[in-house]
C-alpha positions in Angstrom: 69.0 17.7 25.3 72.0 15.7 26.6 72.0 11.9 26.4 73.8 9.6 28.8 75.3 6.5 27.1 77.2 3.7 28.9 78.4 0.2 28.5 79.6 -2.0 31.3 81.3 -5.4 31.3 79.2 -8.3 32.5 80.1 -9.3 36.0 82.5 -6.4 36.2 84.7 -8.1 33.6 87.0 -5.8 31.7 86.1 -4.4 28.4 89.6 -2.9 27.8 92.7 -4.4 29.2 95.9 -3.1 27.5 96.9 0.4 26.5 96.3 -0.6 22.8 92.7 -1.4 23.7 92.2 2.1 25.1 93.9 3.7 22.1 91.7 1.7 19.7 88.5 2.6 21.6 89.5 6.3 21.5 90.2 6.0 17.7 86.7 4.5 17.1 85.1 7.3 19.2 86.9 9.9 17.1 85.9 8.3 13.8 82.3 8.1 15.0 82.3 11.8 16.0 83.6 12.7 12.5 80.6 10.9 11.0 77.9 12.0 13.4 76.5 15.3 14.7 77.4 14.6 18.3 79.5 16.4 20.8 81.0 14.8 24.0 80.2 16.9 27.0 81.8 14.5 29.5 83.1 11.0 29.5 84.7 8.3 31.5 86.7 5.4 30.2 87.8 2.7 32.6 88.8 -1.0 32.1 85.3 -2.3 33.0 83.0 0.4 31.6 82.7 3.6 29.6 80.2 6.4 29.7 79.6 9.6 27.8 77.2 12.5 28.1 76.5 13.3 24.4 74.9 16.5 23.0 73.4 16.3 19.5 74.3 19.2 17.3 70.8 19.2 15.8 67.2 18.4 16.9 65.8 15.0 16.0 68.6 12.8 17.4 66.3 10.9 19.7 64.1 10.0 16.7 67.2 9.0 14.7 68.5 6.9 17.6 65.2 5.0 17.9 65.1 4.3 14.2 68.6 2.9 14.2 69.8 5.6 11.8 72.6 7.1 13.9 
């Protein structure tokens, strides 16, 4: 099962403004993927929002997500 995750700035305010902000965000995503059993199927990163279609590498991700263990 593929999950859709997104985050949008309140009132269309930017989440990321400078090239360094985008680079830092991408680094955090890479670090998170190294520690979790997720694959990015698709993604979009813009100044005021980001979204990813994530595919868990194993069953049970939705239960993990609901428990706060991810």
